[in-house]
N, C-alpha and C positions, 0 to 999 in steps of 0.2 A: 504494500500500500504506500502511496506517496504521502508527503507531509499533509496534504489537504484531507486525507482520510484519517489522520490521527485526531482523536477527540480530546480536546483540552491540552494540558501540559505545554502551554505556549512558552512559558519561561524556560522550561527544560529544553525545549526544541531550539530556542534561540541560542542557548549556551552551546549546544552541539553543532548547530549551523555555523556559528562563529568559529569554533574550533576547526571545523572542516575547511572553511574558507581561508583561514590564516595558516593552515598547515600545522596546527598545534594540537591535533587530535591525539589524545593519550593512547598508550599501548594497551592500557587495561582500564575498564570502567566497572563500577558496581552500581547497577540500577536497583534502587530500593523503593519500597512503597507498598501500599495495600494490594491484596489480590485483586485482579481485574482492573487495575489502573492503566494498563496499556504499556507496561514496561517492555515486554517482549516485542510488541508491535514496533516500537521505536528502534529496538535492537535490529530487527529484520529490515527496517527501512534504511538504517545505516549500512547494513550489508548490501542492500540493493543499490544504494547510491554509489558505493565504492566499486561495484562490479557492473553497473549499468552501461550498456553499449551506447545508449543515447544520453549519456550524462550531460545535464545542462551546464551552461557556463556559470550559473549561480546555484549554490547548494540550497538556496531557499525554496527552489521548486520541488526538489526531490526526484525520485526515480521515475522512469517512464511507465513502469508496470507492464509493458507489453513486449519488450525485446526478449530474445531467447534467454539472456542471463537473468532478467527479472522473473521470467516464468519458471526457470529452473529453481530459483531461490524459493518461489512460492510453493513449489512441489517438493522441496527439501532434497533436490537432486544436484545442486550446484557444487562442483568440486572445491570451491574456495570457501564454502560456508558449512561449518559443522555445528549441528544442534544437538546438545547433550541434555538428557533428562534421566531421572531414576528408572532403571530397567532391571529385569530379572537376570540373575547370573547365568541362567540356562542359555542366554543369547551370546555369552562372552567366553565360554569355556574353550581355551585354545588347544586343549589336548584332544578334543573330540574330532576325529577325522571323518566321521560319518554323520555330520550334522543334518544333512538333508533327510536322513532316514531316522533321525532321533526324534522320538515323539515329544519329549519335553521341549526340545528346540523348536519343533514345528508349531506346537501349540503356543509357545511364548512368542514366536515370530508373528503369529496371527493376531495375538493381543497387541503386540507392538504396532502392527500395521493399522489396526483399528484406531489406536490412539493418534497415530499420525494423520489419519483421515479426519478425525475429529478436529485436530489442530488446523488442518487445511480449511475446514468449514468454519471454524471459529478461531480467529487469530488471538483471542484473549484467553483461550483455554490453555492451561498448564498441564501437560500430560505427565503421568507417573504410573508405572505398572504397579498393581496392587500387591504383588508378591516381591516387590523390590526391597532390597536392604539399603537403598540410597544410590547415589552416584558412585559407581564402583571403581576400584583401582585400575582395572583393565580398560575402562573407558578413557581414563586420563593417560594411560600408557599409549593408547591409540592416538590420542591428541599429540603426545610427545613425538611419535613417529611422523605424523603428518606435518607437524610444525617444522621439521627439518627441511622439507622440500619447498621450493619457491612455488607461487601460484601458477597454474597452467595458463591462465589468462587473467586480465585485470591486474590491479595493483596490490591488493591485500587479501589475505585469508582472514576470515572472521570466525572466531570460536564463541558461540553463544551457549552459556551454561545456565540452564533453567533450574530454579529451585536450588541454588548453589548452597544453601544452608544444609542440604541433605548430602553433601560430600562425605563419603566414608573417610575416617581419619587418615588412613594411608593414602587415599586418593587426594585428600586435601594437601598432604605434604608433598606429593609429586607435583600437584598444580603449583604449589608455592615455588618449587624449583624452576618451573617454567616462567613464572612471573618475575623471579629474581634475575633471570637472564633471558628476557623475551626476544625471540627472533624479530628483526626489524620489519618483516613482511606479515606479521601476525598481530591482530587486534583481539583482545579478550573482552567479552562483555558478560559479566556475571549478573544474574538476575535473582533477587531474593526479596521475600516479604519479611524475613527474619534475619537481617544482617548480623545481629548480635550473636547468632549461632555460628558464624564463620570465624575461622582463626583470625585473631587480631593482626597477625603478620600478613595474611592475605588482604584484609581490608586496607592495611596501610599501603599496599602496593597498587591499589586501584583508586581511580578518581571517582568519588561517590557522587551520584546524582539522585536526589530524592524526588520521587514522583508522588503526587497527591491524588486523593480520590477525586474522580471527575464529578463536578457539581451537576445537580439536576438541570440547572439552567444551560450548562454547556452541552449536555446530552440532548436536551430539548431542542436547542438551536441546530445542532448537527442533524438530528432526525428531520426537522422541518425542511432543512436545506437539501439533504441527501436522500431522504425517504419520504417525499411529500405524500405518497399514497397511504401512509400510516396516519390515521386521524383519530380523534377521540371517539369512544372512550378508550380504545386500545392504546393510543399515544400516551395518555396520562398514566395508564396502568403500567406500561413498559418503563416509563421514566421513574415512577414512584417505586415500582417493585425492585428495580435493579439497585437503587440506592447507591449509585455511583460505581457499581461493579459491572464493568463492560462485558465480562464473560456472560453474566446473566442476561444483560440487555441483548447481546448478540444471539443467545439461544432463543429468546422470545421472538426476535426479528426473523431468524431463520426458520422457526417452526410455524410461522403464520401462513395462512392460506390467503394469497393475494386476491383470490376471486370471491372471498366471503364478504358479507356485510360486516362493517366494523364491530357490530354488536354480536356477531356470530363467529369470530375468529377463534382459533384453537386456544389462544391465550385467555380470552374472555370466557370461553366455554369451560376451561379448566378452573377459572375463578368461580364460575357459577356452580361447578361440581363441588368445589370446596365449601361453598355456602350452603348447598343442599345437604352435605354431610353435617355441617354445623347445626342446621335446623333439626336434623334427626337426633343429634346429641342433646339438644336443648328441650326436645319434646318428651315429656314424661312417659308417654305410651309408645315411643318409637325408638327407644334405646337399643332394642334388639336389631332394628334396621341400621342403626349407627354402627354397631359391631360388625354386621355383615358388610356394610359399606367400607368400614376400616379394612377388613380382610381383602376385599376386592381391590381397593386402591393399592394396598401394599403388594398385592400379587400382580396387578396389571400395569401399574404405572412404572416407568423407568425411574431410576434414582433422580435424574434431572427433573423429571416432571413431578416427582413426589416432593422435592424441595420447592418447586414452584407452587404446588398445591398448598403446602404449609405456609409459604411466604404470602400467598393470597389471603390466608386467614389472618396473618400478622398485619397486613395492610388494612384489613377490615377492622381489626381491633384498634389500630391507630386512628382510623377515621372516627370510630365510636368514641374514643377518648377525647378527640378534638371537639366533637359535637356535644359531648357531655359538659366540657369546660365552657364552650361557647356555642350555643345552639345555632348561631348564625355563621359559624365557620364555613367557608366556601372552598378552600384550597384542599379538597379531598383527593385521596388516592383513587377513589371510586365514585366520581361525581354522578355517574349514571344510576346509582342505587342509593341515593340519599334517603329515600323513603324507608328502605330496609334498615339502614343504619339508625335512623330515628326510632323505628319500631324496637330495635334491639335495646336502645338506651331506655326506652319506656318500660320494657319488660324486665330489664336487668339494670336498675338505676345505680347500683353501687358495686360494680365488679372491681377486683384488684387487677387493674390493667398492667401494672408492673409485673406481677407474678405470672399473669397470662402470657405476656410478651416473653418473659424469661423462659417458660417451659416450651413455648413455640420455637424460639431461637435455639434452645437446646436440642429440640427434635430435629431441626434443620441441620445443625452441626453434626448430630449423630448419623443422619443419613449420608451426609457428605464424607464422614469418616468410615463409611461402609458398614455401619451397624446393620443388624437384621431389620429390614423394613417393617415386618409384621410386629416384632417386639416393640419397635419404636412407636408405631402407630397405635398399638393396643394400649401402651402406657400413656401416650398422649391423650387418647380418647377418654380414658378413665380420669386422668388428671383434670382435663378441661371441663368435664362434666361436674366433678366435685367442686372446682373453683367457682363455676357459674351458678350452680344450684345452691350454693351457700347463701346466695343473695335473694333467693325466692321468698 
């Protein structure tokens, strides 16, 4: 993606553009900031600029996005760009000479390819294999070997290390040696949401650039300019739901059906499905239906959609809290269902919104950490019913 497709981060982009223009680009950077803030997208844009065949005279424009080199980078196939993230050791065993017939390797490779495909579809997605022990020593050894050779074409090799805080200790030490004596033709970009977990000696050898969470205003402006087909209520829901996390926003954008009425898109339908589940939880005679709905959602929804499902409830509770404090509050996450929000407040006038939000966010984090969906949803259903029915 060119600079125009980067959402927010204008100050950070200006710093990098100036370094490129003046020839003072550092040999190693550490991009830090919240998940989904666009750190890796900027790293790949730098890789594209430095290898683009149609490189503009000014670095302020960015890559062309259409030349063979840019397309290869977008497909993770460019010989000058290495993308490293936590993988399973089954992919890296140098002693296995029959990898193609090794079941563990084949299955791991399939999982790896699925993650790469997700990354292609969502530039804000940070891939990591579930059975990985982190970024392994063998991965850094491979980088050491590749760093020896000059780039085949272009001026620089770019090594992008995603989730650098997950470097295995021995891998971190080997990377440190590379950073201490960096080859002049290699640029290292380490990306991390937890830089404090990195070795201090690694941090000290990188120029740190701190990325901030994208504001709702920045995301709203970008969507209006680049995706004018997305309108309310879907537009407001995407902006509110993502809360500055571009990975979530991109998932909602990619999963939408462009042929649907805005009130019937997959995003809004999932929101409505979540609210229907909540109605069953709150109705004294329908709790058995809520349990059944809980089981079906846990079984049929992907982890991504299950987090969206829970987050939709979180946004609804936020709206209810705002309207409870100020009955004329208008900047709602769900402006199209104001009547339902007001009915909820009338029927449940004194809920503990802090505790409700806490257990909802805990359920979202549990799903994201690969907890059992059925156990998470069952516990959440019981907890939310208890919290809300205390106020009846």
